[in-house]
MARVOLO-45599 format. One record per residue: residue number from 1; x, y, z of N, C-alpha, C in turn. Coordinates in steps of 0.001 Angstrom, whole numbers, plus 500000, padded with zeros to 6 digits. Example, Ala and Ser with C-alpha at 12.3 -4.5 7.8 and 13.67 -1.06 7.14 Angstrom:
2
   n   n_px   n_py   n_pz  ca_px  ca_py  ca_pz   c_px   c_py   c_pz
   1 513190 494310 507800 512300 495500 507800 513200 496700 507800
   2 512850 497750 507080 513670 498940 507140 512900 500030 507870
// end
This chain:
174
   n   n_px   n_py   n_pz  ca_px  ca_py  ca_pz   c_px   c_py   c_pz
   1 500865 498773 499983 499894 500077 500073 500817 501286 500031
   2 502030 501229 500589 502991 502398 500978 503176 502484 499422
   3 503769 501576 498443 504590 501742 497441 503292 502496 496378
   4 502247 501911 496596 501067 502616 495892 500966 503848 495759
   5 501045 504458 497181 500726 505796 497485 502135 506356 496995
   6 503038 506200 496995 504471 506639 496346 504523 506746 495081
   7 504132 505872 494787 504130 505950 493146 502994 506868 492616
   8 501669 506791 493197 500989 508209 492634 501300 509555 493288
   9 501900 509734 494224 502509 511075 494703 503666 511364 493671
  10 504594 510427 493316 505941 510677 492275 504955 510862 490938
  11 504079 510259 490749 503394 510682 489314 502726 511698 489035
  12 502082 512364 490302 501295 513632 490366 502181 514444 490467
  13 503294 514695 490849 504521 515603 491325 505164 515652 489848
  14 505285 514748 489209 506291 514652 487745 505242 515355 486725
  15 503549 514823 486913 502653 515303 485970 502618 516747 485758
  16 502460 517164 487405 502076 518630 487692 503422 519748 487432
  17 504452 518623 487213 505921 519457 486947 506152 520264 485503
  18 505226 520040 484476 505270 520639 483564 504817 522107 483855
  19 505573 523171 483026 505441 524327 483389 503665 524934 482412
  20 502979 525265 483669 501599 525490 483493 501250 527232 483982
  21 500359 527781 483252 500146 529034 483118 498637 528860 483583
  22 497717 529271 484760 496402 529677 484805 496396 531052 484758
  23 497112 531912 485089 496752 533258 484971 495932 533701 483819
  24 494457 533944 484135 493737 534519 483436 493841 535661 482480
  25 493809 535452 481353 493905 536584 480167 492585 536814 479297
  26 492787 538057 478881 491403 538146 477853 491906 537446 476747
  27 490774 536562 476065 491112 536043 474815 490961 534546 475500
  28 491032 533990 476516 491504 532483 476998 489926 532259 476771
  29 489784 530887 476574 488629 529875 476399 488697 529130 477451
  30 487790 529071 478373 487745 528130 479486 486392 527203 479242
  31 486598 525694 479388 486128 524726 479691 486150 523812 480425
  32 484944 523481 481416 484355 522869 482474 483508 521664 481956
  33 484241 520344 482406 483088 519279 482253 483456 518619 483556
  34 481944 518530 484507 482056 517900 485530 481114 517039 485968
  35 480917 516289 487440 479788 515999 487806 479598 516268 489114
  36 478570 516346 489637 477826 516851 490705 478190 515930 491872
  37 478631 516246 493006 479204 515575 494139 478194 515649 495223
  38 477282 516549 494720 476075 516692 495877 474882 517198 494895
  39 473482 516697 495363 472093 516994 494530 471351 517635 495116
  40 470751 518522 495006 469449 519259 495703 468294 518281 495491
  41 468158 517246 494698 467138 516297 494545 467278 515169 495223
  42 466420 514276 494979 466388 513112 495671 467284 511863 495179
  43 468003 512055 494401 468824 511125 493752 469421 511266 492253
  44 470376 510524 491862 470835 511121 490883 472149 511708 490775
  45 472943 511630 489784 474113 512409 489642 474302 513515 488495
  46 474135 514781 488893 474135 515888 487901 475671 515582 487363
  47 475530 516082 486080 476566 515973 484632 476338 517517 484089
  48 477440 518278 484084 477256 519555 483773 478732 520194 482804
  49 478201 521411 482014 479542 521806 481563 479404 523053 481313
  50 480421 523981 481245 480316 525412 481066 481539 525834 480340
  51 481347 526857 479468 482246 527331 478677 482061 528745 478711
  52 483131 529457 478959 483603 531038 479118 484557 531829 478197
  53 484602 532662 477973 485677 533507 476986 486069 534674 477933
  54 487007 534890 477624 487736 536286 478591 487275 537240 478080
  55 486574 538325 478335 486603 539628 477638 487462 540679 478109
  56 487918 540522 479442 489058 541093 479903 490064 540329 480569
  57 491204 540871 481219 491955 540222 482004 491357 539604 482991
  58 490427 539888 483516 489697 539688 485067 488007 539081 484881
  59 487578 539216 483430 486108 538750 483466 485841 537970 482416
  60 485324 536983 482455 484915 535821 481427 483345 535461 481262
  61 482623 535628 480059 481472 535320 479923 481123 533992 478864
  62 480231 533401 479355 479738 532102 478496 478322 531576 478677
  63 478612 530239 478765 477027 529652 478756 477509 528302 479523
  64 476499 527858 480314 476664 526496 481329 475130 525681 481157
  65 475392 524508 481123 474316 523368 481032 474628 522284 482045
  66 473323 522053 482710 473556 520724 484003 472463 520263 483815
  67 472566 518772 483888 471586 517730 483707 471754 516786 484487
  68 470423 516311 485217 470001 515582 486321 468495 514336 485455
  69 468811 513114 485981 467801 511976 485597 467799 511142 486389
  70 466841 510754 486807 466599 509864 487966 465366 509188 488260
  71 465698 507749 488205 464300 506642 488073 464659 506103 489106
  72 463444 505817 489806 463321 504994 491510 461670 504102 491284
  73 461878 503164 492100 460646 502119 492110 460263 502658 493760
  74 459054 502311 494004 458757 502432 495513 457425 501269 495285
  75 457841 499888 495354 456922 498766 495084 456729 498503 493995
  76 455136 498489 493230 455498 498428 491925 455391 499701 491108
  77 455685 500702 491908 455349 501983 491227 456516 502372 490847
  78 456755 503112 489581 457915 503787 489288 457749 505245 488808
  79 458747 506081 489724 458906 507217 489439 459947 507798 488864
  80 460293 509133 488206 461138 509464 487637 461084 511099 487456
  81 462294 511615 486976 462144 513294 486632 463708 513359 485918
  82 463411 514212 485402 464445 515142 484535 464503 516411 484795
  83 465845 516788 484893 466128 518494 485051 467161 518961 484289
  84 466864 520079 483593 467550 520521 482755 468051 522371 482934
  85 469210 522465 483312 469516 524206 483578 470053 524942 482220
  86 469954 525444 481760 470930 526093 480448 470708 527812 480997
  87 471982 528212 480977 472008 529689 481049 473428 530279 480529
  88 473313 531608 480799 474382 532631 480649 475253 532691 481770
  89 476399 533071 481790 477208 532741 483167 478281 533509 483137
  90 479043 534509 483821 479814 535479 484239 480466 535313 485228
  91 482234 535269 485026 483024 535063 486276 484079 536049 486402
  92 484171 536360 487614 485481 537344 488065 486500 536381 488403
  93 487845 536663 488288 488845 535542 487921 489924 536637 489304
  94 490080 536128 490169 490859 536961 491662 491974 536793 491837
  95 492683 536405 490541 494341 536010 490938 495186 537513 491037
  96 494720 538266 490282 495570 539932 489934 495207 540744 491425
  97 493617 540610 491717 492760 541084 492685 493995 540702 494109
  98 494175 539470 494491 494516 538778 495617 496142 538945 495143
  99 496511 539085 494334 497876 539247 494073 498784 537832 494053
 100 498034 536555 493625 498552 535561 494014 499287 535175 492906
 101 501139 534571 492979 501877 534312 492135 501697 532923 491547
 102 500669 532162 491993 500756 530807 491803 500229 530644 490284
 103 501032 530281 489547 500849 530346 487767 499459 529082 487505
 104 499690 527920 488474 498777 526998 488178 497204 527224 488468
 105 497200 528129 489355 496006 528363 490230 495032 529304 489550
 106 493741 529069 489143 492731 530330 488810 491524 530135 489780
 107 491123 531180 490565 490221 531481 491543 488683 532149 490829
 108 487833 531830 491064 487085 532672 490291 485556 532748 491081
 109 484699 533457 490743 483695 533548 491561 482272 534461 490245
 110 481262 533967 490304 480634 534672 489346 479044 534381 489719
 111 478075 534691 488835 476634 534381 488539 476263 533940 487254
 112 474797 533192 487330 474353 532809 486400 472838 532928 486160
 113 472456 533163 485174 471045 533576 484734 470432 532528 483518
 114 469432 531977 483868 468761 531209 482739 467636 530483 482927
 115 467414 529405 482212 466210 528649 482381 466146 527147 482831
 116 465131 526650 483859 465319 525520 484753 464257 524466 484122
 117 464096 523247 483520 462857 522507 482948 463298 521524 483817
 118 462212 521335 484427 462039 519909 485215 460661 519203 485124
 119 460754 518266 484512 459456 517236 484282 459753 516063 484850
 120 458554 515213 485606 458421 514051 486021 457506 513200 485445
 121 457413 512055 486349 456455 511288 485813 456589 509997 486962
 122 455194 509649 486728 454612 508535 488077 453786 507363 487328
 123 453994 506049 487146 453087 505600 486312 452295 504800 487241
 124 452304 505156 488982 451235 504538 489770 449780 505497 489612
 125 449895 506935 489609 448762 507680 489411 448772 507767 487876
 126 449592 507448 487062 449648 507994 485651 449549 509451 485630
 127 450209 509958 486576 450250 511380 485854 451565 511831 485770
 128 452053 512803 485455 453200 513837 484772 452935 515062 485161
 129 454411 515919 484880 454005 517269 484680 455116 517879 485215
 130 455381 518941 486265 456110 519959 486258 455584 520511 487960
 131 456005 519695 488713 455699 520336 490420 456494 521506 490667
 132 457945 521448 490288 458608 522638 490735 458716 523987 489744
 133 457887 523804 488812 457754 525050 488325 458967 525378 487622
 134 459065 524867 486356 460176 525069 485246 460096 526663 484872
 135 461251 527309 484775 461167 528641 484467 462354 529046 484824
 136 462707 530595 485266 463730 531478 485012 464230 530845 486317
 137 465777 530799 486592 466739 530759 487721 467681 531522 487650
 138 468143 532076 488867 469551 532819 489230 470631 531687 490047
 139 471545 531791 489786 472242 531137 490623 473607 531698 490881
 140 474946 531509 491714 476201 532134 491810 476893 530733 491866
 141 478225 531046 491825 479384 530112 491857 480576 530450 492287
 142 481328 529770 493169 482768 529959 493310 483469 528536 493036
 143 484687 529001 492456 485446 528016 491685 486823 528160 492091
 144 487779 527182 492043 489248 526923 491582 489298 526074 490513
 145 490508 526409 489740 491112 525615 488701 492613 525597 489003
 146 492839 524406 488814 494262 523739 489110 494757 523402 487626
 147 495898 523822 487065 495998 523461 485775 497368 522795 485995
 148 497443 521452 485550 498977 520420 485671 499727 520513 484320
 149 498990 521100 483277 499620 521513 481896 498735 522733 481558
 150 499730 523495 480509 498894 524687 480158 497472 524891 479755
 151 496723 523704 479000 495490 523745 478857 495002 522824 479788
 152 495489 521943 480763 494951 521014 481226 494689 520784 482679
 153 494090 520775 483389 493325 520956 484726 492474 520117 485414
 154 492128 520667 486669 491019 520053 487353 490347 521064 487811
 155 488816 520868 488191 488629 522223 488874 487553 521752 490075
 156 487080 522454 490738 486133 522276 492026 485318 523515 491908
 157 483936 523385 491622 483039 524568 491834 481842 524596 492746
 158 481635 525324 493680 480608 525395 494574 479674 526448 494156
 159 478409 526178 494476 477192 527391 494221 475759 526504 493881
 160 474983 527788 493577 473639 527079 493080 473481 527486 491513
 161 474095 527124 490858 473503 527080 489393 473306 526155 488564
 162 472755 524976 489242 472222 523908 488518 471641 522980 489681
 163 471547 521899 489137 470828 520482 489843 471756 520061 491329
 164 472612 520595 491523 474002 520550 492311 474176 521584 493154
 165 475089 521511 494198 475447 522789 494874 476984 522276 494969
 166 477474 521177 494530 478900 520928 494058 479477 520252 493292
 167 480404 520743 492314 480873 520275 491104 482342 519798 490796
 168 483129 518576 490244 484197 518421 490628 484476 517941 488954
 169 485409 518191 488082 485567 517673 487090 486985 518028 486165
 170 486911 518080 485148 488303 518448 484311 488108 519906 483751
 171 489102 520620 483874 489229 521804 482815 490205 522025 481823
 172 489970 522705 480776 490722 523194 479767 490702 524391 479464
 173 492037 524983 478890 491886 526339 478572 492441 526199 477208
 174 492041 526964 476180 492559 527340 474711 492370 528248 474168
// end
């Protein structure tokens, strides 16, 4: 077990030792692909993506999408729901404001505005519908990206911008 941990640590250090720069700049394109590690709803694993383009050295704007589907049985009855969040988002990148000199790190926060579609189906009563009122949503997010290579990293994002309040995944910068 100790050998496995040592191999993993050496591998991560050597992988991360490539020169990487996460200092956000105007013109950067950022793509996050992730899974939710927590859901506001009674089951399922949210998946999502966001894309943002740098319009200044500190501000990016773009789109985000989040999807969650879940089916469950209760006796002979089957229930299920689908949730889709689609919206515009903007972020402020704090590295320059905080005078952070860690090139691989990008700390950001922002807001989202978009549309949420929630549908459900219940085969016991034969009903289906929209009990959570599909419509406009507003969300906020705070996140951090760590780049192992100049264009590849990981991210953790917290906030209320989809069906979960925490997301973990892979980050790309191009």
